[in-house]
N, CA, C and O of each residue as an XYZ file, in Angstrom:
880
protein
N     -26.017     -9.374     -1.010
C     -27.439     -9.455     -1.333
C     -27.989    -10.790     -0.840
O     -27.308    -11.811     -0.926
N     -29.220    -10.787     -0.323
C     -29.819    -12.020      0.185
C     -30.055    -13.005     -0.948
O     -30.493    -12.627     -2.034
N     -29.758    -14.284     -0.681
C     -30.051    -15.315     -1.659
C     -31.551    -15.578     -1.699
O     -32.272    -15.204     -0.775
N     -32.024    -16.222     -2.769
C     -33.447    -16.545     -2.898
C     -33.895    -17.434     -1.750
O     -34.988    -17.261     -1.212
N     -33.041    -18.394     -1.373
C     -33.375    -19.300     -0.275
C     -33.523    -18.522      1.035
O     -34.468    -18.738      1.794
N     -32.567    -17.607      1.291
C     -32.619    -16.835      2.522
C     -33.860    -15.953      2.563
O     -34.445    -15.760      3.629
N     -34.268    -15.417      1.422
C     -35.459    -14.575      1.382
C     -36.710    -15.376      1.710
O     -37.596    -14.895      2.417
N     -36.781    -16.623      1.184
C     -37.942    -17.470      1.462
C     -38.046    -17.769      2.953
O     -39.130    -17.714      3.533
N     -36.895    -18.091      3.574
C     -36.895    -18.381      5.006
C     -37.289    -17.154      5.801
O     -38.061    -17.236      6.756
N     -36.742    -16.000      5.390
C     -37.019    -14.765      6.125
C     -38.492    -14.401      6.055
O     -39.050    -13.898      7.029
N     -39.135    -14.650      4.906
C     -40.558    -14.327      4.768
C     -41.387    -15.094      5.790
O     -42.359    -14.573      6.337
N     -40.986    -16.351      6.040
C     -41.769    -17.195      6.937
C     -41.475    -16.908      8.406
O     -42.353    -17.045      9.259
N     -40.233    -16.509      8.700
C     -39.834    -16.375     10.095
C     -39.840    -14.939     10.605
O     -39.868    -14.720     11.816
N     -39.814    -13.954      9.706
C     -39.643    -12.566     10.137
C     -40.893    -11.748      9.877
O     -41.227    -11.495      8.719
N     -41.601    -11.325     10.930
C     -42.736    -10.418     10.743
C     -42.241     -9.106     10.126
O     -41.158     -8.616     10.445
N     -43.067     -8.556      9.235
C     -42.686     -7.287      8.617
C     -41.517     -7.419      7.661
O     -40.759     -6.467      7.475
N     -41.360     -8.599      7.045
C     -40.238     -8.845      6.145
C     -40.134     -7.784      5.058
O     -39.037     -7.327      4.736
N     -41.280     -7.388      4.487
C     -41.251     -6.405      3.406
C     -40.641     -5.089      3.837
O     -39.898     -4.464      3.080
N     -40.955     -4.663      5.067
C     -40.374     -3.410      5.554
C     -38.865     -3.522      5.692
O     -38.136     -2.572      5.410
N     -38.390     -4.709      6.136
C     -36.948     -4.913      6.286
C     -36.265     -4.814      4.939
O     -35.259     -4.118      4.803
N     -36.804     -5.507      3.930
C     -36.178     -5.536      2.620
C     -36.101     -4.146      2.011
O     -35.104     -3.802      1.376
N     -37.143     -3.344      2.197
C     -37.150     -2.006      1.598
C     -36.057     -1.111      2.167
O     -35.671     -0.125      1.539
N     -35.552     -1.451      3.361
C     -34.536     -0.607      3.981
C     -33.144     -1.224      3.947
O     -32.209     -0.679      4.535
N     -32.996     -2.369      3.256
C     -31.678     -2.987      3.159
C     -30.785     -2.157      2.229
O     -31.231     -1.734      1.162
N     -29.517     -1.920      2.629
C     -28.540     -1.252      1.768
C     -27.827     -2.370      1.009
O     -27.297     -3.290      1.631
N     -27.804     -2.306     -0.308
C     -27.242     -3.406     -1.093
C     -25.753     -3.218     -1.379
O     -25.201     -3.874     -2.263
N     -25.106     -2.324     -0.633
C     -23.655     -2.218     -0.711
C     -23.098     -2.470      0.672
O     -23.726     -2.143      1.679
N     -21.893     -3.066      0.712
C     -21.293     -3.376      2.006
C     -20.928     -2.091      2.718
O     -20.304     -1.216      2.117
N     -21.308     -1.947      4.016
C     -20.952     -0.735      4.750
C     -19.455     -0.632      4.959
O     -18.798     -1.629      5.262
N     -18.906      0.574      4.799
C     -17.482      0.831      4.995
C     -17.318      1.625      6.286
O     -17.946      2.675      6.425
N     -16.504      1.172      7.233
C     -16.348      1.903      8.488
C     -15.801      3.305      8.258
O     -14.930      3.513      7.414
N     -16.321      4.265      9.018
C     -15.793      5.622      9.041
C     -15.061      5.791     10.349
O     -15.635      5.584     11.419
N     -13.772      6.173     10.274
C     -12.937      6.231     11.459
C     -12.585      7.661     11.811
O     -12.349      8.481     10.924
N     -12.547      7.964     13.093
C     -12.017      9.223     13.608
C     -10.885      8.839     14.552
O     -11.123      8.404     15.679
N      -9.650      9.003     14.081
C      -8.517      8.515     14.864
C      -8.565      7.007     14.939
O      -8.583      6.338     13.906
N      -8.587      6.456     16.145
C      -8.625      5.006     16.324
C     -10.025      4.494     16.630
O     -10.189      3.329     16.993
N     -11.041      5.350     16.488
C     -12.394      4.964     16.892
C     -13.349      5.011     15.713
O     -13.370      5.984     14.959
N     -14.141      3.952     15.556
C     -15.163      3.924     14.517
C     -16.352      4.751     14.967
O     -16.854      4.572     16.076
N     -16.810      5.670     14.096
C     -17.958      6.514     14.450
C     -19.180      6.180     13.597
O     -20.182      6.893     13.650
N     -19.107      5.118     12.823
C     -20.244      4.731     11.997
C     -19.755      4.100     10.708
O     -18.580      3.757     10.579
N     -20.670      3.946      9.751
C     -20.301      3.391      8.461
C     -20.951      4.173      7.352
O     -21.959      4.852      7.549
N     -20.340      4.063      6.146
C     -20.934      4.704      4.984
C     -22.245      4.042      4.609
O     -23.037      4.613      3.858
N     -22.486      2.829      5.130
C     -23.725      2.131      4.846
C     -24.843      2.453      5.806
O     -25.946      1.926      5.662
N     -24.582      3.328      6.808
C     -25.638      3.707      7.742
C     -26.753      4.424      6.995
O     -26.497      5.221      6.092
N     -28.001      4.131      7.382
C     -29.145      4.624      6.619
C     -29.435      6.083      6.949
O     -29.412      6.464      8.119
N     -29.705      6.898      5.946
C     -30.195      8.270      6.117
C     -29.316      9.138      6.968
O     -28.107      9.237      6.759
N     -29.972      9.791      7.972
C     -29.279     10.768      8.806
C     -28.158     10.130      9.612
O     -27.185     10.802      9.953
N     -28.282      8.833      9.925
C     -27.245      8.168     10.709
C     -25.922      8.166      9.965
O     -24.876      8.461     10.543
N     -25.969      7.832      8.677
C     -24.752      7.833      7.875
C     -24.172      9.214      7.736
O     -22.954      9.382      7.808
N     -25.028     10.228      7.533
C     -24.544     11.598      7.415
C     -23.906     12.060      8.721
O     -22.880     12.740      8.704
N     -24.505     11.698      9.846
C     -23.969     12.096     11.139
C     -22.608     11.449     11.388
O     -21.702     12.079     11.933
N     -22.473     10.180     10.981
C     -21.195      9.494     11.161
C     -20.099     10.184     10.378
O     -18.989     10.370     10.876
N     -20.414     10.564      9.150
C     -19.412     11.233      8.325
C     -19.067     12.595      8.906
O     -17.896     12.972      8.959
N     -20.091     13.342      9.345
C     -19.852     14.664      9.924
C     -19.009     14.558     11.190
O     -18.138     15.393     11.437
N     -19.275     13.517     11.997
C     -18.492     13.328     13.218
C     -17.042     13.042     12.895
O     -16.138     13.527     13.576
N     -16.818     12.250     11.849
C     -15.441     11.942     11.450
C     -14.729     13.203     11.006
O     -13.572     13.424     11.364
N     -15.413     14.037     10.227
C     -14.825     15.295      9.765
C     -14.475     16.176     10.952
O     -13.393     16.761     11.003
N     -15.405     16.272     11.920
C     -15.185     17.129     13.071
C     -14.025     16.640     13.926
O     -13.169     17.429     14.327
N     -13.995     15.332     14.207
C     -13.003     14.810     15.134
C     -11.615     14.733     14.528
O     -10.626     14.736     15.262
N     -11.515     14.665     13.209
C     -10.194     14.669     12.592
C      -9.679     16.078     12.408
O      -8.546     16.278     11.969
N     -10.515     17.073     12.747
C     -10.046     18.444     12.730
C     -10.066     19.100     11.374
O      -9.532     20.198     11.221
N     -10.665     18.465     10.378
C     -10.673     19.068      9.050
C     -11.689     20.188      8.965
O     -11.477     21.164      8.246
N     -12.800     20.060      9.698
C     -13.763     21.152      9.784
C     -14.726     21.235      8.629
O     -15.703     21.980      8.711
N     -14.499     20.504      7.555
C     -15.412     20.566      6.420
C     -15.224     19.321      5.571
O     -14.211     18.627      5.659
N     -16.249     19.054      4.732
C     -16.124     17.898      3.845
C     -15.017     18.118      2.834
O     -14.391     17.153      2.394
N     -14.754     19.374      2.449
C     -13.670     19.636      1.506
C     -12.327     19.314      2.153
O     -11.414     18.831      1.482
N     -12.201     19.583      3.473
C     -10.977     19.232      4.181
C     -10.779     17.735      4.244
O      -9.667     17.239      4.060
N     -11.867     17.006      4.506
C     -11.783     15.546      4.538
C     -11.397     15.005      3.176
O     -10.610     14.063      3.082
N     -11.943     15.593      2.114
C     -11.614     15.162      0.761
C     -10.147     15.408      0.456
O      -9.501     14.593     -0.204
N      -9.619     16.530      0.934
C      -8.212     16.849      0.717
C      -7.309     15.836      1.400
O      -6.304     15.413      0.828
N      -7.662     15.443      2.628
C      -6.840     14.450      3.335
C      -6.911     13.096      2.643
O      -5.908     12.388      2.550
N      -8.097     12.735      2.156
C      -8.220     11.482      1.402
C      -7.326     11.521      0.174
O      -6.675     10.530     -0.155
N      -7.290     12.684     -0.518
C      -6.454     12.831     -1.705
C      -4.984     12.676     -1.360
O      -4.224     12.058     -2.105
N      -4.583     13.245     -0.215
C      -3.193     13.106      0.222
C      -2.844     11.639      0.474
O      -1.765     11.181      0.098
N      -3.756     10.904      1.110
C      -3.519      9.472      1.323
C      -3.296      8.749     -0.003
O      -2.367      7.951     -0.136
N      -4.154      9.035     -0.981
C      -4.041      8.378     -2.277
C      -2.750      8.761     -2.990
O      -2.142      7.926     -3.660
N      -2.325     10.017     -2.853
C      -1.092     10.459     -3.504
C       0.135      9.808     -2.868
O       1.087      9.466     -3.569
N       0.116      9.635     -1.543
C       1.219      8.950     -0.870
C       1.275      7.488     -1.320
O       2.358      6.953     -1.559
N       0.122      6.849     -1.434
C       0.093      5.472     -1.932
C       0.678      5.384     -3.333
O       1.483      4.500     -3.626
N       0.264      6.312     -4.200
C       0.751      6.298     -5.589
C       2.270      6.481     -5.627
O       2.953      5.848     -6.433
N       2.799      7.348     -4.754
C       4.250      7.550     -4.697
C       4.955      6.262     -4.295
O       5.963      5.896     -4.898
N       4.438      5.572     -3.284
C       5.075      4.329     -2.846
C       5.025      3.277     -3.944
O       6.006      2.572     -4.180
N       3.888      3.171     -4.611
C       3.774      2.184     -5.687
C       4.720      2.523     -6.837
O       5.294      1.624     -7.451
N       4.886      3.817     -7.132
C       5.800      4.235     -8.202
C       7.245      3.909     -7.825
O       8.030      3.470     -8.665
N       7.584      4.127     -6.567
C       8.920      3.770     -6.062
C       9.209      2.288     -6.300
O      10.290      1.929     -6.769
N       8.242      1.431     -5.978
C       8.445     -0.010     -6.144
C       8.484     -0.415     -7.608
O       9.311     -1.233     -8.011
N       7.586      0.161     -8.406
C       7.550     -0.188     -9.836
C       8.848      0.199    -10.535
O       9.408     -0.593    -11.294
N       9.327      1.414    -10.281
C      10.539      1.860    -10.965
C      11.774      1.124    -10.454
O      12.751      0.967    -11.187
N      11.734      0.675     -9.205
C      12.824     -0.152     -8.683
C      12.880     -1.486     -9.414
O      13.947     -1.898     -9.871
N      11.744     -2.162     -9.528
C      11.724     -3.490    -10.150
C      11.914     -3.446    -11.661
O      12.406     -4.409    -12.249
N      11.530     -2.337    -12.297
C      11.705     -2.214    -13.754
C      12.991     -1.480    -14.111
O      13.288     -1.274    -15.288
N      13.757     -1.083    -13.088
C      15.070     -0.458    -13.268
C      14.985      0.845    -14.071
O      15.855      1.137    -14.891
N      13.944      1.607    -13.825
C      13.792      2.922    -14.442
C      14.387      3.952    -13.479
O      13.668      4.601    -12.719
N      15.705      4.086    -13.528
C      16.422      4.762    -12.457
C      16.162      6.257    -12.392
O      16.180      6.822    -11.299
N      15.923      6.915    -13.507
C      15.606      8.346    -13.458
C      14.271      8.582    -12.757
O      14.138      9.505    -11.954
N      13.284      7.743    -13.066
C      11.971      7.866    -12.417
C      12.049      7.444    -10.956
O      11.358      8.007    -10.107
N      12.886      6.455    -10.661
C      13.102      6.047     -9.278
C      13.693      7.208     -8.476
O      13.248      7.490     -7.364
N      14.690      7.874     -9.043
C      15.327      9.009     -8.372
C      14.330     10.124     -8.081
O      14.405     10.779     -7.041
N      13.393     10.333     -9.010
C      12.423     11.419     -8.863
C      11.445     11.195     -7.706
O      10.706     12.110     -7.342
N      11.430     10.004     -7.128
C      10.541      9.732     -5.992
C      11.062     10.356     -4.698
O      10.320     10.459     -3.722
N      12.330     10.774     -4.679
C      12.989     11.182     -3.440
C      13.333     12.670     -3.423
O      13.519     13.296     -4.466
N      13.411     13.212     -2.218
C      14.072     14.498     -2.018
C      15.577     14.301     -2.197
O      16.084     13.212     -1.927
N      16.305     15.332     -2.647
C      17.766     15.179     -2.783
C      18.441     14.765     -1.477
O      19.421     14.020     -1.501
N      17.932     15.238     -0.336
C      18.534     14.931      0.959
C      17.921     13.697      1.622
O      18.168     13.451      2.802
N      17.137     12.927      0.892
C      16.471     11.750      1.465
C      17.483     10.742      1.997
O      18.574     10.586      1.448
N      17.098     10.061      3.080
C      17.937      9.024      3.673
C      17.211      7.682      3.593
O      16.006      7.621      3.350
N      17.981      6.602      3.806
C      17.386      5.267      3.765
C      18.154      4.332      4.685
O      19.348      4.509      4.926
N      17.447      3.338      5.188
C      18.046      2.325      6.068
C      17.299      1.019      5.855
O      16.227      0.799      6.420
N      17.892      0.144      5.019
C      17.279     -1.139      4.718
C      17.901     -2.205      5.617
O      18.855     -2.882      5.234
N      17.348     -2.339      6.806
C      17.811     -3.359      7.747
C      19.313     -3.247      8.012
O      20.009     -4.256      8.123
N      19.803     -2.012      8.111
C      21.224     -1.794      8.381
C      22.028     -1.329      7.188
O      23.145     -0.840      7.361
N      21.499     -1.464      5.979
C      22.138     -0.930      4.777
C      21.687      0.526      4.635
O      20.558      0.791      4.222
N      22.567      1.466      4.978
C      22.180      2.856      5.130
C      22.715      3.742      4.008
O      23.775      3.484      3.436
N      21.943      4.803      3.707
C      22.334      5.786      2.701
C      22.060      7.180      3.239
O      21.012      7.440      3.830
N      23.030      8.080      3.024
C      22.947      9.418      3.595
C      22.205     10.400      2.707
O      21.775     11.452      3.181
N      22.043     10.077      1.407
C      21.319     10.981      0.520
C      20.818     10.216     -0.699
O      21.128      9.039     -0.887
N      20.039     10.911     -1.519
C      19.433     10.287     -2.698
C      20.478      9.781     -3.678
O      20.345      8.676     -4.204
N      21.511     10.566     -3.931
C      22.520     10.189     -4.910
C      23.179      8.855     -4.555
O      23.373      8.004     -5.424
N      23.519      8.674     -3.279
C      24.153      7.428     -2.855
C      23.206      6.245     -3.002
O      23.613      5.161     -3.420
N      21.939      6.459     -2.655
C      20.942      5.392     -2.750
C      20.733      4.959     -4.193
O      20.790      3.770     -4.504
N      20.493      5.926     -5.072
C      20.209      5.598     -6.469
C      21.428      4.960     -7.136
O      21.284      4.022     -7.919
N      22.611      5.457     -6.836
C      23.829      4.883     -7.416
C      23.998      3.433     -6.995
O      24.389      2.593     -7.806
N      23.709      3.131     -5.738
C      23.817      1.752     -5.263
C      22.836      0.851     -5.997
O      23.210     -0.227     -6.459
N      21.595      1.279     -6.107
C      20.587      0.458     -6.765
C      20.927      0.266     -8.238
O      20.815     -0.842     -8.765
N      21.335      1.326     -8.895
C      21.683      1.244    -10.315
C      22.857      0.284    -10.538
O      22.881     -0.451    -11.525
N      23.814      0.294     -9.631
C      25.012     -0.526     -9.770
C      24.763     -1.985     -9.427
O      25.291     -2.882    -10.085
N      23.963     -2.224     -8.400
C      23.832     -3.580     -7.865
C      22.577     -4.325     -8.306
O      22.493     -5.540     -8.131
N      21.606     -3.621     -8.872
C      20.387     -4.299     -9.335
C      20.291     -4.208    -10.850
O      19.254     -3.830    -11.395
N      21.359     -4.550    -11.513
C      21.414     -4.444    -12.962
C      20.723     -5.596    -13.668
O      19.995     -6.381    -13.060
N      20.972     -5.675    -14.974
C      20.382     -6.748    -15.780
C      20.827     -8.098    -15.249
O      21.966     -8.261    -14.811
N      19.925     -9.059    -15.290
C      20.233    -10.394    -14.779
C      19.776    -10.607    -13.357
O      19.744    -11.737    -12.870
N      19.419     -9.513    -12.680
C      18.867     -9.632    -11.330
C      17.390     -9.279    -11.380
O      17.029     -8.133    -11.650
N      16.547    -10.249    -11.123
C      15.096    -10.056    -11.150
C      14.629     -9.790     -9.721
O      14.934    -10.558     -8.808
N      13.888     -8.695     -9.534
C      13.391     -8.363     -8.204
C      11.883     -8.175     -8.233
O      11.305     -7.788     -9.249
N      11.268     -8.453     -7.111
C       9.836     -8.229     -6.928
C       9.633     -7.626     -5.551
O      10.029     -8.215     -4.545
N       9.014     -6.450     -5.502
C       8.688     -5.789     -4.248
C       7.213     -5.427     -4.253
O       6.743     -4.726     -5.148
N       6.492     -5.902     -3.263
C       5.067     -5.582     -3.131
C       4.784     -5.153     -1.697
O       5.299     -5.747     -0.749
N       3.951     -4.105     -1.541
C       3.575     -3.662     -0.203
C       2.060     -3.624     -0.074
O       1.334     -3.455     -1.053
N       1.610     -3.785      1.151
C       0.174     -3.726      1.441
C       0.001     -3.299      2.893
O       0.977     -2.992      3.577
N      -1.245     -3.281      3.360
C      -1.572     -2.851      4.724
C      -0.988     -1.478      5.067
O      -0.313     -1.346      6.088
N      -1.229     -0.454      4.246
C      -0.669      0.866      4.564
C      -1.303      1.475      5.811
O      -2.514      1.393      6.015
N      -0.458      2.087      6.640
C      -0.900      2.872      7.801
C      -0.306      4.266      7.617
O       0.856      4.502      7.947
N      -1.109      5.185      7.087
C      -0.629      6.505      6.667
C      -1.194      7.578      7.589
O      -2.386      7.582      7.898
N      -0.331      8.480      8.022
C      -0.745      9.626      8.831
C      -0.292     10.906      8.141
O       0.898     11.094      7.889
N      -1.238     11.781      7.837
C      -0.942     13.063      7.208
C      -0.917     14.138      8.289
O      -1.821     14.216      9.120
N       0.117     14.959      8.270
C       0.225     16.069      9.223
C       0.671     17.313      8.452
O       1.859     17.629      8.391
N      -0.308     18.015      7.862
C       0.012     19.190      7.064
C       0.801     18.819      5.826
O       0.297     18.107      4.957
N       2.037     19.294      5.736
C       2.874     19.039      4.566
C       3.881     17.922      4.803
O       4.833     17.771      4.038
N       3.676     17.141      5.857
C       4.507     15.971      6.096
C       3.595     14.765      6.322
O       2.412     14.912      6.628
N       4.162     13.584      6.168
C       3.390     12.358      6.372
C       4.326     11.239      6.784
O       5.521     11.263      6.488
N       3.755     10.251      7.479
C       4.481      9.026      7.805
C       3.634      7.846      7.354
O       2.414      7.951      7.227
N       4.294      6.732      7.118
C       3.551      5.541      6.693
C       4.312      4.284      7.072
O       5.543      4.246      7.052
N       3.557      3.272      7.412
C       4.085      1.929      7.636
C       3.471      1.023      6.576
O       2.271      1.091      6.310
N       4.300      0.177      5.973
C       3.847     -0.749      4.925
C       4.395     -2.144      5.229
O       5.479     -2.292      5.792
N       3.627     -3.152      4.847
C       4.082     -4.539      4.990
C       4.651     -4.979      3.646
O       3.930     -5.058      2.651
N       5.939     -5.261      3.626
C       6.650     -5.624      2.395
C       6.767     -7.129      2.244
O       7.022     -7.847      3.211
N       6.576     -7.600      1.011
C       6.969     -8.948      0.599
C       7.872     -8.794     -0.616
O       7.514     -8.092     -1.562
N       9.028     -9.433     -0.607
C       9.952     -9.247     -1.722
C      10.639    -10.547     -2.091
O      10.681    -11.504     -1.318
N      11.176    -10.544     -3.306
C      11.883    -11.713     -3.826
C      12.984    -11.228     -4.761
O      12.801    -10.259     -5.499
N      14.126    -11.905     -4.726
C      15.249    -11.606     -5.620
C      15.697    -12.909     -6.269
O      15.890    -13.917     -5.588
N      15.861    -12.883     -7.589
C      16.321    -14.051     -8.350
C      17.542    -13.663     -9.169
O      17.521    -12.684     -9.915
N      18.613    -14.451     -9.019
C      19.813    -14.250     -9.841
C      20.165    -15.606    -10.434
O      20.907    -16.382     -9.831
N      19.630    -15.887    -11.616
C      19.779    -17.206    -12.222
C      21.240    -17.545    -12.485
O      21.638    -18.700    -12.338
N      22.042    -16.563    -12.871
C      23.448    -16.815    -13.202
C      24.230    -17.358    -12.014
O      25.209    -18.082    -12.195
N      23.810    -17.019    -10.810
C      24.491    -17.488     -9.610
C      23.671    -18.540     -8.866
O      24.038    -18.952     -7.765
N      22.559    -18.976     -9.468
C      21.731    -19.995     -8.830
C      21.187    -19.569     -7.489
O      21.106    -20.376     -6.563
N      20.812    -18.303     -7.373
C      20.452    -17.739     -6.070
C      19.040    -17.178     -6.077
O      18.615    -16.544     -7.042
N      18.311    -17.423     -4.977
C      17.000    -16.813     -4.791
C      16.840    -16.425     -3.321
O      17.219    -17.172     -2.419
N      16.277    -15.251     -3.109
C      15.973    -14.756     -1.764
C      14.521    -14.339     -1.730
O      14.006    -13.780     -2.698
N      13.861    -14.607     -0.623
C      12.532    -14.065     -0.392
C      12.394    -13.700      1.078
O      13.038    -14.289      1.946
N      11.546    -12.722      1.335
C      11.400    -12.294      2.707
C      10.238    -11.349      2.889
O       9.455    -11.109      1.970
N      10.142    -10.818      4.087
C       9.111     -9.850      4.427
C       9.693     -8.859      5.416
O      10.684     -9.142      6.089
N       9.061     -7.689      5.498
C       9.560     -6.639      6.374
C       8.473     -5.588      6.566
O       7.468     -5.577      5.855
N       8.690     -4.712      7.533
C       7.833     -3.545      7.706
C       8.626     -2.295      7.341
O       9.651     -1.990      7.950
N       8.129     -1.582      6.336
C       8.690     -0.278      5.979
C       8.219      0.771      6.979
O       7.088      0.713      7.462
N       9.097      1.737      7.288
C       8.750      2.944      8.030
C       9.234      4.121      7.190
O      10.439      4.342      7.067
N       8.309      4.869      6.617
C       8.653      5.946      5.682
C       8.230      7.305      6.221
O       7.324      7.415      7.047
N       8.920      8.347      5.724
C       8.520      9.727      5.951
C       8.442     10.435      4.602
O       9.242     10.177      3.703
N       7.467     11.328      4.476
C       7.234     12.025      3.212
C       7.083     13.524      3.454
O       6.698     13.957      4.540
N       7.393     14.306      2.421
C       7.238     15.755      2.473
C       6.515     16.204      1.211
O       6.810     15.734      0.112
N       5.562     17.120      1.382
C       4.869     17.696      0.239
C       5.762     18.767     -0.405
O       6.295     19.626      0.297
N       5.926     18.724     -1.713
C       6.704     19.704     -2.461
C       5.816     20.301     -3.548
O       4.711     19.806     -3.773
N       6.274     21.357     -4.228
C       5.483     21.902     -5.338
C       5.205     20.875     -6.441
O       4.241     21.014     -7.195
N       6.052     19.848     -6.531
C       5.867     18.801     -7.547
C       5.069     17.613     -7.021
O       4.843     16.645     -7.748
N       4.645     17.682     -5.771
C       3.895     16.574     -5.176
C       4.668     15.960     -4.009
O       5.730     16.453     -3.630
N       4.130     14.890     -3.450
C       4.773     14.223     -2.322
C       6.072     13.547     -2.764
O       6.158     12.990     -3.859
N       7.085     13.607     -1.884
C       8.367     12.960     -2.146
C       8.829     12.233     -0.882
O       8.435     12.589      0.228
N       9.660     11.221     -1.060
C      10.186     10.439      0.056
C      11.308     11.218      0.735
O      12.271     11.626      0.086
N      11.178     11.422      2.047
C      12.238     12.042      2.841
C      13.107     10.983      3.518
O      14.305     11.184      3.722
N      12.490      9.856      3.861
C      13.225      8.732      4.435
C      12.435      7.463      4.154
O      11.205      7.450      4.210
N      13.169      6.398      3.851
C      12.542      5.087      3.712
C      13.460      4.042      4.326
O      14.672      4.237      4.417
N      12.875      2.947      4.740
C      13.672      1.876      5.308
C      12.776      0.802      5.891
O      11.580      1.016      6.086
N      13.360     -0.351      6.167
C      12.561     -1.436      6.734
C      13.374     -2.265      7.704
O      14.603     -2.199      7.738
N      12.650     -3.051      8.494
C      13.239     -4.060      9.359
C      12.605     -5.398      9.002
O      11.383     -5.522      8.913
N      13.453     -6.386      8.800
C      12.998     -7.701      8.370
C      12.188     -8.416      9.451
O      12.490     -8.327     10.641
N      11.151     -9.125      9.003
C      10.481    -10.094      9.866
C      11.004    -11.499      9.584
O      11.043    -12.345     10.477
N      11.411    -11.746      8.319
C      12.129    -12.987      8.005
C      12.808    -12.828      6.653
O      12.444    -11.964      5.856
N      13.800    -13.676      6.411
C      14.492    -13.723      5.127
C      14.932    -15.153      4.889
O      15.506    -15.784      5.777
N      14.668    -15.674      3.694
C      15.050    -17.045      3.350
C      15.815    -17.024      2.036
O      15.460    -16.283      1.119
N      16.855    -17.827      1.942
C      17.636    -17.922      0.709
C      17.637    -19.364      0.206
O      17.526    -20.315      0.980
N      17.765    -19.494     -1.108
C      17.709    -20.804     -1.747
C      18.842    -20.931     -2.757
O      19.265    -19.953     -3.374
N      19.316    -22.153     -2.907
C      20.220    -22.508     -3.993
C      19.360    -23.110     -5.098
O      18.713    -24.137     -4.892
N      19.348    -22.482     -6.260
C      18.469    -22.947     -7.328
C      18.834    -24.351     -7.812
O      18.025    -25.014     -8.461
N      20.039    -24.800     -7.500
C      20.423    -26.173     -7.863
C      19.580    -27.193     -7.113
O      19.453    -28.340     -7.540
N      19.003    -26.767     -5.992
C      18.129    -27.657     -5.220
C      16.731    -27.733     -5.825
O      15.894    -28.511     -5.366
N      16.482    -26.932     -6.847
C      15.182    -26.923     -7.524
C      15.415    -27.188     -9.008
O      15.276    -26.279     -9.826
N      15.766    -28.418     -9.363
C      16.193    -28.715    -10.738
C      15.132    -28.439    -11.799
O      15.474    -28.220    -12.961
N      13.859    -28.444    -11.427
C      12.812    -28.207    -12.425
C      12.492    -26.727    -12.596
O      11.691    -26.366    -13.458
N      13.106    -25.866    -11.790
C      12.810    -24.437    -11.851
C      13.376    -23.819    -13.121
O      14.532    -24.048    -13.479
N      12.547    -23.035    -13.794
C      12.979    -22.294    -14.983
C      12.663    -20.822    -14.766
O      11.530    -20.470    -14.436
N      13.653    -19.965    -14.950
C      13.492    -18.538    -14.706
C      13.509    -17.786    -16.026
O      14.459    -17.902    -16.801
N      12.456    -17.012    -16.285
C      12.372    -16.165    -17.464
C      12.506    -14.714    -17.040
O      11.952    -14.307    -16.019
N      13.240    -13.930    -17.823
C      13.432    -12.529    -17.491
C      12.381    -11.633    -18.111
O      11.414    -12.127    -18.691
N      12.551    -10.309    -17.999
C      11.579     -9.350    -18.540
C      11.333     -9.562    -20.021
O      12.276     -9.674    -20.804
N      10.050     -9.618    -20.410
C       9.675     -9.771    -21.808
C       9.685    -11.192    -22.309
O       9.272    -11.446    -23.440
N      10.147    -12.135    -21.496
C      10.154    -13.546    -21.895
C       8.905    -14.226    -21.340
O       8.375    -13.836    -20.300
N       8.450    -15.251    -22.057
C       7.239    -15.939    -21.646
C       7.404    -17.443    -21.822
O       8.159    -17.906    -22.677
N       6.694    -18.182    -21.009
C       6.644    -19.630    -21.158
C       5.260    -19.988    -21.693
O       4.256    -19.789    -21.010
N       5.210    -20.508    -22.894
C       3.940    -20.897    -23.518
C       3.848    -22.420    -23.530
O       4.724    -23.107    -24.055
N       2.785    -22.923    -22.949
C       2.590    -24.374    -22.874
C       1.552    -24.799    -23.896
O       1.238    -25.985    -24.000
C-alpha cells in the first residue's frame, strides 16, 4: 500500500492521480505459470487477470478450473506428505513414519541405500533412538504431478546432535522424490538426497553449549 508521503508526492507529480488510485490492487500480484512461462498474475485487473488464469488452465492441459483446482490440491497433498515424513522422523513416531511409504519404497541418502520400506524404517528406528536429536527442514519445492504419479525436488537443511558423544552434524542437500497416489492418499515411492555440504563438530570445542532434549526448556 502507498505510504502517505508517497501519495502526497504522487498527487503533485502524476496527472490523473485519482484515477490511478481507484484502480490500484491492494494485494501483491501472484504470478500465474503455464509450464516454465508466466502468463500473467492473479493481481491483473479485470478481464486481464481472468484471461491469464484461463490461459494457464488451457496450457497445463487441465481444460477447466476444476482440473486446475485438483492439481493444486495434489501439490498441497504432496507437500503435506513430505512435511509429515520429516515431522515423524524427528519426533521418532515410527508407525506414522512408516505409513508415509509404499511397502516397496526405496531410498538413497547420499549412498546409504534401502531396498524397501521395512529396511528403511528398521534402520531409522534402530539408529535414531533416544539421545539423538535431529532436525530436518525442507523448502523450495519443485513438484510435478503426472496423473497418479509425482516427482519433487526439495532443498534440505538438517542437523544432528548427540550430546553423549559430544557430536554435532549439520548440512544441506537436494532431495529427489517420487510419489504414487493410492486409495489412502499420496505415498512415497522413492526418496533420497545428494549432499551440497556437510560439517561436523566436536561439542568439546563449544564449552558454553548446552543441549536440551524433547520437552526440556531453558528458562532465563
